[in-house]
C-alpha positions in Angstrom: 127.8 221.8 58.5 124.8 219.5 58.2 122.5 219.3 55.2 119.0 220.4 56.1 116.4 218.1 54.7 112.8 219.4 54.6 110.0 216.9 54.1 106.9 218.2 52.3 105.2 214.9 51.4 104.7 213.7 47.8 104.9 210.1 46.6 108.2 209.7 48.5 106.3 209.3 51.8 103.0 207.8 50.8 101.9 204.5 52.3 99.4 202.0 51.0 96.2 201.1 52.8 95.6 197.4 52.2 91.9 197.6 52.9 90.9 200.6 50.8 93.7 200.5 48.3 94.3 204.2 48.8 97.6 206.0 49.3 98.0 208.1 52.4 100.6 209.8 54.6 101.6 208.7 58.0 105.3 209.5 58.8 108.3 210.2 56.6 110.5 207.3 55.5 113.6 209.4 55.3 115.3 208.2 58.5 114.9 204.6 57.4 116.0 205.3 53.9 119.2 207.0 55.1 119.9 204.1 57.5 119.4 201.5 54.7 121.6 203.5 52.4 124.3 203.6 55.1 124.6 207.3 54.5 127.5 209.0 56.3 126.3 212.5 55.4 125.5 214.8 58.3 121.8 215.6 57.9 119.1 217.2 59.9 115.5 216.2 58.9 112.5 218.3 59.6 109.0 217.5 58.4 107.2 220.7 57.3 104.1 219.1 55.9 102.8 215.9 54.4 100.9 217.0 51.3 100.4 215.6 47.8 102.0 218.1 45.4 98.8 218.5 43.5 97.3 219.8 46.7 100.1 222.3 47.5 98.9 225.9 47.5 100.7 229.2 47.5 100.4 229.4 51.3 102.2 226.0 51.5 104.9 227.2 49.2 105.4 230.3 51.4 105.9 228.0 54.4 108.6 226.1 52.5 110.2 229.3 51.4 110.2 230.7 55.0 111.7 227.5 56.4 114.5 227.7 53.7 115.2 231.4 54.4 115.3 230.9 58.2 117.5 227.8 58.4 121.2 228.4 59.1 122.3 225.7 56.7 123.3 226.8 53.2 122.7 223.3 51.7 119.1 222.2 51.7 117.4 219.1 50.3 113.6 219.1 49.9 111.5 216.0 49.3 108.5 217.0 47.3 105.8 215.6 45.0 106.9 215.5 41.4 103.8 217.1 39.8 104.4 220.6 41.1 108.1 220.4 42.2 109.2 222.8 39.5 106.7 225.5 40.6 108.0 225.3 44.1 111.6 225.4 43.0 110.9 228.5 40.8 109.5 230.4 43.8 112.5 229.4 46.0 114.9 230.5 43.2 113.2 233.9 42.9 113.7 234.6 46.7 116.8 232.7 47.8 120.2 233.4 46.1 122.7 232.4 48.8 122.0 228.7 49.3 122.2 225.5 47.3 118.7 223.9 47.3 117.9 220.6 45.6 114.3 219.2 45.3 113.8 215.5 44.7 110.9 213.1 44.8 109.8 209.7 43.6 107.4 208.4 41.0 106.7 205.2 43.1 106.2 205.2 46.9 109.2 204.0 48.9 107.0 201.4 50.7 106.3 199.6 47.4 109.9 198.3 47.4 110.6 199.1 43.8 110.7 202.8 44.3 113.1 205.2 42.6 113.1 207.2 45.8 116.2 205.7 47.4 118.2 206.3 44.3 116.8 209.9 43.9 117.6 210.7 47.6 121.2 209.5 47.2 121.7 211.4 44.0 120.2 214.6 45.6 122.4 214.3 48.6 125.5 214.2 46.4 124.3 217.0 44.2 123.5 219.3 47.1 127.0 218.9 48.3 128.6 219.6 44.9 126.5 222.1 43.1 127.0 225.9 43.4 124.4 228.1 45.0 121.0 227.9 43.2 117.9 225.8 43.1 117.9 222.5 41.3 115.7 219.4 40.6 117.3 216.0 41.0 115.6 213.0 39.6 116.8 209.7 38.0 120.5 210.4 38.6 120.4 213.8 36.8 120.1 217.4 38.0 118.5 220.3 36.3 118.4 224.0 36.9 114.9 224.8 38.1 114.4 227.3 35.3 115.2 224.8 32.6 113.2 221.6 33.5 109.8 220.1 33.1 108.2 216.8 34.1 107.3 214.9 31.0 103.9 213.4 32.0 103.9 210.9 29.1 107.3 209.3 30.0 107.4 210.0 33.8 110.9 211.5 33.5 112.2 215.0 34.1 113.8 216.6 31.1 115.5 219.9 30.0 113.3 222.4 28.3 114.5 223.0 24.7 
């Protein structure tokens, strides 16, 4: 069965406007990233929204939740902005018990060329295939149970809560 990938935005998919210097959303880079990675994993990509995670509201999280509940796949990968990824994961964990869901993102936009996004995507694809049912965060080659992780805003890394 295919792995469902839901795109929600975040730094992963931001592009850079050369004129204004602003970051913005246009289209997801996921198809290109999977092609460049030579992925042989059966995936189905669906863009739900293109939102910076600092702008995600409860209504947006409910849309993500409903999409996860309705999809027939039991393995789901979600690209999400890192600032509020844990909050979204906790809501999913509260309402979905029979699927493996992995959220991942990037600290640097894919279009910058030095992004951690490609590595995080590959790691998340591996983790979603191997981990038991539950909701996880996958960043920097590590996975975390969503109830036991936080983003360290000083270092820019995710870490377990003591």
